[in-house]
C-alpha positions in Angstrom: 78.8 85.0 88.5 79.1 81.7 90.4 82.4 82.6 91.9 82.8 86.0 93.5 86.1 87.4 94.9 85.7 90.3 97.3 89.2 91.7 97.1 89.6 95.1 98.7 92.6 95.9 96.6 93.0 99.6 97.5 92.9 98.7 101.2 95.4 96.0 100.8 97.8 98.3 99.0 97.6 100.8 101.9 98.1 98.2 104.6 101.0 96.5 102.8 102.5 99.9 102.2 102.4 101.0 105.8 103.6 97.5 107.0 106.6 97.7 104.7 108.9 98.8 107.5 112.6 98.6 108.1 113.4 96.5 111.2 117.0 97.7 111.1 117.7 101.2 110.0 119.8 102.1 106.9 122.8 104.3 107.1 121.2 106.7 104.6 117.8 108.0 103.8 118.2 106.6 100.2 116.4 103.4 99.5 119.5 102.3 97.5 121.5 101.8 100.7 118.8 99.8 102.5 120.3 97.5 105.1 119.1 94.8 107.5 115.6 93.4 107.7 112.5 94.7 106.0 109.1 93.1 105.7 105.8 93.4 103.8 102.6 92.2 105.3 99.4 91.6 103.5 96.0 90.4 104.7 94.3 87.7 102.8 90.6 88.6 102.1 88.6 86.6 99.6 85.2 85.0 99.2 84.0 81.9 97.3 80.4 80.7 97.3 81.4 77.1 98.0 84.5 77.4 100.2 83.4 80.5 102.1 85.2 83.6 103.4 89.0 83.4 103.2 90.9 85.3 105.8 94.5 85.3 107.1 97.9 86.9 106.8 101.0 86.6 104.7 104.4 88.1 105.6 107.4 88.5 103.3 110.7 89.3 105.2 114.1 90.2 103.6 117.5 90.6 105.2 119.5 92.9 102.9 122.7 92.6 105.1 125.3 95.3 104.6 124.1 97.2 101.5 123.2 94.2 99.3 119.9 95.8 98.3 118.1 95.0 96.1 119.6 91.5 96.5 119.2 89.9 99.8 120.9 87.5 102.2 117.9 85.7 103.6 114.2 85.6 102.7 111.4 84.2 104.8 107.8 83.9 103.6 105.0 82.9 105.9 101.3 82.5 105.1 98.4 81.4 107.2 94.9 81.6 105.7 91.7 79.7 106.2 88.1 79.7 104.9 84.9 79.3 106.7 84.3 76.0 105.0 87.6 74.3 105.9 90.1 75.1 103.1 93.4 76.7 103.9 97.1 77.3 103.5 99.7 77.0 106.2 103.1 77.7 104.6 106.7 78.4 105.5 109.3 79.2 102.8 113.0 80.1 103.2 115.6 81.2 100.6 119.2 82.1 101.1 122.6 82.0 99.3 124.4 82.6 102.6 123.2 79.8 105.0 125.5 77.3 103.2 128.6 79.0 101.7 128.5 79.1 97.9 125.2 77.1 97.8 121.7 78.5 97.4 119.3 76.7 99.7 115.5 76.8 99.5 113.0 75.0 101.7 109.2 74.8 101.8 107.0 73.2 104.4 103.2 73.5 103.7 99.9 72.0 104.7 97.2 72.8 102.1 93.5 71.8 102.2 91.0 72.2 99.5 87.3 71.4 99.9 86.6 71.9 96.1 89.7 71.3 94.0 89.1 71.5 90.3 89.0 68.1 88.5 88.1 67.9 84.8 89.6 64.5 83.8 92.7 63.9 81.7 94.1 64.8 78.3 92.7 68.2 77.8 89.8 68.5 75.4 89.5 64.7 75.2 87.8 65.1 78.7 84.6 66.9 77.8 83.7 70.0 80.0 80.1 71.1 80.0 79.8 74.5 81.7 76.0 74.1 81.8 76.3 71.4 84.5 77.7 74.0 86.9 75.3 76.8 85.9 72.3 77.0 88.3 70.3 78.9 85.7 70.7 76.2 83.1 68.1 73.4 82.6 71.1 71.0 82.5 72.4 72.0 85.9 73.9 69.2 88.0 76.0 70.9 90.8 78.4 73.9 91.3 80.9 71.4 92.5 80.4 68.7 89.8 83.9 69.1 88.5 85.6 69.2 92.0 87.3 66.9 94.5 88.7 67.2 98.0 92.4 67.2 98.7 94.5 67.5 101.9 98.2 67.9 101.1 101.2 67.9 103.4 104.4 68.8 101.6 108.1 69.2 102.4 110.5 70.4 99.7 114.2 71.4 99.7 116.6 72.3 96.9 120.3 73.1 96.6 122.0 75.1 93.9 125.7 75.6 93.3 128.1 76.8 90.7 129.6 74.2 88.4 132.6 76.5 87.4 134.5 78.7 89.8 134.9 81.3 87.1 131.3 81.4 86.0 128.3 81.7 88.3 125.7 81.4 85.5 125.8 77.6 85.1 124.6 75.8 88.2 123.8 72.3 89.4 120.7 71.6 91.3 119.6 68.8 93.7 116.8 68.2 96.1 113.8 66.2 97.2 110.1 66.6 97.7 107.7 64.6 99.9 104.0 64.7 99.3 101.2 63.2 101.4 98.0 63.6 99.3 94.7 62.5 100.7 92.0 62.7 98.0 88.2 62.2 98.1 84.8 63.3 97.0 83.6 66.8 97.9 82.1 66.8 101.4 78.6 68.0 100.3 77.2 67.9 103.8 79.9 70.3 105.1 79.4 72.7 102.2 75.6 72.7 102.7 75.9 73.4 106.5 74.0 76.5 107.4 72.5 77.1 103.9 68.8 77.4 103.1 67.3 74.4 101.2 67.2 76.5 98.0 70.9 77.2 98.2 72.1 73.7 99.1 74.2 71.7 96.7 72.5 68.5 95.3 73.8 65.3 96.8 74.7 63.6 93.5 77.9 61.9 92.2 80.4 64.3 90.7 83.0 63.6 88.0 85.5 62.3 90.6 82.9 59.7 91.8 82.1 58.6 88.3 85.8 58.1 87.5 86.1 56.1 90.7 83.1 53.8 90.2 83.9 53.1 86.6 87.6 52.3 87.2 89.1 55.3 85.4 90.8 55.9 88.7 92.5 52.9 90.2 92.0 51.6 93.7 95.7 52.3 94.4 95.4 56.1 93.7 91.8 57.1 94.3 92.2 58.1 98.0 95.7 59.5 97.6 99.3 58.4 98.2 102.6 59.3 99.8 105.2 60.1 97.2 108.8 61.1 97.6 110.8 62.2 94.6 114.5 63.1 94.2 115.6 65.6 91.6 118.7 66.8 89.9 119.6 68.9 87.0 121.2 72.0 85.5 120.3 75.7 85.6 121.7 78.5 83.4 120.8 82.0 84.8 122.1 85.2 83.2 119.3 87.5 84.5 120.3 91.0 85.6 117.9 91.0 88.5 115.8 88.2 89.9 112.6 90.0 91.0 112.2 92.0 87.7 114.6 90.8 85.0 115.1 93.2 82.1 117.5 91.0 80.2 119.1 87.6 80.2 118.1 83.9 80.2 116.9 81.5 82.9 116.7 77.9 81.8 116.5 74.7 83.7 116.4 71.0 82.9 115.4 68.7 85.8 115.2 64.9 86.1 113.0 63.7 88.9 112.6 60.1 90.2 110.1 58.8 92.6 111.2 55.4 93.9 108.6 53.0 95.0 110.3 52.2 98.3 110.1 55.9 99.4 106.3 56.0 99.3 103.2 53.8 99.1 102.5 54.1 95.3 102.6 50.8 93.3 105.5 51.6 91.1 108.5 53.9 90.6 108.3 56.6 88.0 110.4 59.4 86.5 109.8 62.7 84.8 111.8 65.2 82.7 111.1 68.9 83.1 112.5 71.7 80.8 111.7 75.4 81.3 113.3 78.2 79.4 112.7 81.9 80.2 114.1 84.9 78.3 113.9 88.7 78.8 114.5 91.5 76.4 114.8 95.2 77.4 112.8 97.4 75.1 113.3 100.5 77.3 115.9 100.3 80.1 114.4 99.1 83.4 110.9 100.1 82.3 109.7 98.1 79.3 110.4 94.4 78.9 109.4 91.5 76.6 109.5 88.2 78.4 108.6 84.7 77.4 108.6 81.2 79.0 108.5 77.8 77.2 108.1 74.6 79.2 107.8 70.9 78.7 107.2 68.1 81.3 106.8 64.5 80.4 106.8 61.1 82.0 109.9 59.0 81.1 109.1 55.8 82.9 106.5 54.1 85.2 103.0 55.1 86.0 102.1 58.3 87.8 99.2 58.6 90.2 96.6 61.0 88.8 96.9 63.5 91.7 100.6 64.0 91.0 100.2 64.6 87.2 99.3 68.3 87.6 102.5 69.0 89.7 105.2 70.8 87.7 108.6 69.9 89.2 110.2 73.2 90.3 113.8 74.0 91.1 112.5 76.1 93.9 109.0 76.6 95.3 108.1 80.3 95.0 104.3 79.9 95.2 102.0 77.8 97.4 101.5 75.2 94.6 103.2 74.3 91.3 100.1 73.2 89.5 99.4 73.0 85.8 98.2 73.5 83.3 95.4 76.0 83.8 95.1 78.8 86.4 97.2 81.5 87.9 100.6 80.0 87.5 100.4 78.6 83.9 97.3 79.4 81.7 95.6 82.5 83.2 91.9 82.6 82.4 91.7 78.8 81.7 90.2 76.5 84.3 92.7 75.3 86.9 94.1 71.8 86.1 92.1 71.7 82.8 95.1 70.4 80.9 96.5 67.2 82.5 98.5 64.5 80.7 101.6 62.4 80.7 103.4 65.1 78.7 102.5 68.8 78.4 103.9 71.9 76.8 103.4 75.5 77.9 104.1 79.0 76.5 103.7 82.4 78.2 104.4 85.6 76.4 104.3 89.0 78.1 105.0 92.7 77.5 105.8 94.3 80.9 105.9 98.0 81.6 106.8 99.8 84.8 105.1 103.2 84.2 105.6 104.9 87.6 108.4 104.9 90.2 108.6 106.9 93.4 109.9 106.9 97.0 107.5 107.4 99.9 108.5 107.2 103.6 111.9 105.8 102.5 110.2 103.0 100.7 110.7 102.3 97.0 107.4 102.0 95.1 106.6 101.2 91.5 103.4 100.6 89.4 103.5 98.3 86.4 101.3 96.5 84.0 101.6 93.5 81.6 99.8 92.2 78.5 100.1 88.5 78.1 99.2 85.5 75.9 99.3 82.0 77.3 99.1 78.6 75.5 99.5 74.9 76.3 98.4 71.4 75.4 98.9 67.7 76.2 101.5 66.1 73.9 101.5 62.7 75.6 98.2 61.1 76.7 97.5 59.5 80.0 96.4 55.9 79.2 93.3 55.2 81.2 90.8 52.3 80.9 87.3 53.5 80.2 85.8 50.1 79.4 84.0 50.1 82.8 82.0 53.2 81.8 78.7 51.5 81.0 76.1 53.5 82.9 73.2 54.6 80.7 72.6 57.6 83.0 75.9 59.0 82.0 76.5 58.6 78.2 80.1 58.1 77.5 80.2 60.6 74.6 79.2 63.3 77.1 82.4 62.7 79.0 85.0 61.6 76.5 86.0 62.9 73.1 89.0 60.9 71.8 91.4 62.9 69.5 89.9 66.3 70.4 93.0 67.7 72.1 94.5 70.8 70.6 96.1 74.1 71.8 94.5 75.8 74.8 94.9 79.6 74.6 94.2 82.6 76.8 95.1 86.3 76.9 94.8 89.2 79.3 96.4 92.0 81.2 97.6 92.8 84.8 98.6 95.4 87.3 101.7 95.2 89.6 102.7 97.1 92.7 106.3 96.8 93.7 107.5 97.6 97.2 111.3 97.8 97.7 111.8 96.0 94.3 111.3 92.4 95.8 107.8 92.6 97.3 105.4 92.6 94.4 101.6 92.6 94.6 100.2 91.1 91.3 96.7 91.2 89.8 96.2 89.3 86.5 93.0 89.0 84.5 92.9 86.3 81.8 90.3 85.4 79.2 90.0 81.9 77.8 89.8 81.9 74.0 87.8 78.6 73.8 84.7 78.0 75.9 85.8 74.4 76.5 88.4 76.0 78.9 85.9 78.0 80.8 85.4 81.8 80.7 87.9 84.0 82.5 89.8 84.4 85.8 91.2 87.0 88.0 94.3 86.3 90.2 95.6 88.3 93.1 99.0 87.0 94.2 102.6 87.9 94.8 105.4 88.4 92.2 105.6 88.5 88.4 104.6 85.2 86.9 108.2 84.3 85.9 
């Protein structure tokens, strides 16, 4: 395999288990009366041939107050991780319904760097993906990072949620903003080749990003990145019985976002509409659940810089990125950012089963699994000028296939380990159904997908 993850999963479970410690003691030995602060700590250990060894630490802290468990007053999430080739995550996330009376407040401040961020072009299958070009054993091999670009992102996000009706806490308003400073560029081949033998070095050739740049598919105004600030507002309906692992109820949101030109350096204002609907059905109480998520996001007005198109506008930022479609948060097993367009749809369908529960050292522990099917596609194309693509070395039909877009699908299964109900270690394995979407993927992260 060209990408290898060295995840010592058993060791991580042991470490996270022993680090899940009550900072303030409970009044009872029962986990059901847990009070005060608890935390779960997890080391980050992974390896990638092109970005190097990843190392770091993430910490999830909860304040359960006076017997609010399993709900909480305050949540803090901190992550610091780096790789030996320069990629990394520095993230602070806060969530509380008690900081501002009767209003839920979430905030995220992050700096994310990626030396080799996936880039496959636009409009799904209309952008041709040739896996042989990344395969060193293929006679057609070009480079392992042919479909990659570099990104450095600084991000600040904040959201507010409050009840619309005093007598009903299910229907809520939301408001917030997000600031992005994206710096884009070609993959730094010299840095990735540092310390490698000549036989292992990446060839210094133009990748897809460079070809899109030189041919004018990417405009001068966007190719090296932009500062974007968008404002958002909308409605949320939430009837879930429990946020971390819902067994029944609905969670739906509709969000309008607007990025005014004067709050950034992009050439025009633009707006988007995002609709996400999630529903949960209890098959066996608290143990077996069917869940699905349907989503749509589309551009309503203006032109969007290419590096903001994969961003799915969230009501709150639970993970380090809100990227789509393709990858751990949307289409598991399909190449990350494979499906990018002016309008996209998404569907996730899961059967979730918690098959074991116990209490050890006063900590609640469960084991669960999930079977899933994911699907999505572009429903509104990004209009891009390819008339400048006239290089005989790169035949245009090897890069573009107009009208080829159709449904992208994947399926797989996962394993979940829940500590004190809210801290969930998740492993998902997904298999792409069409080879134009890649092969498969394994994702180690926190929480259930939705």
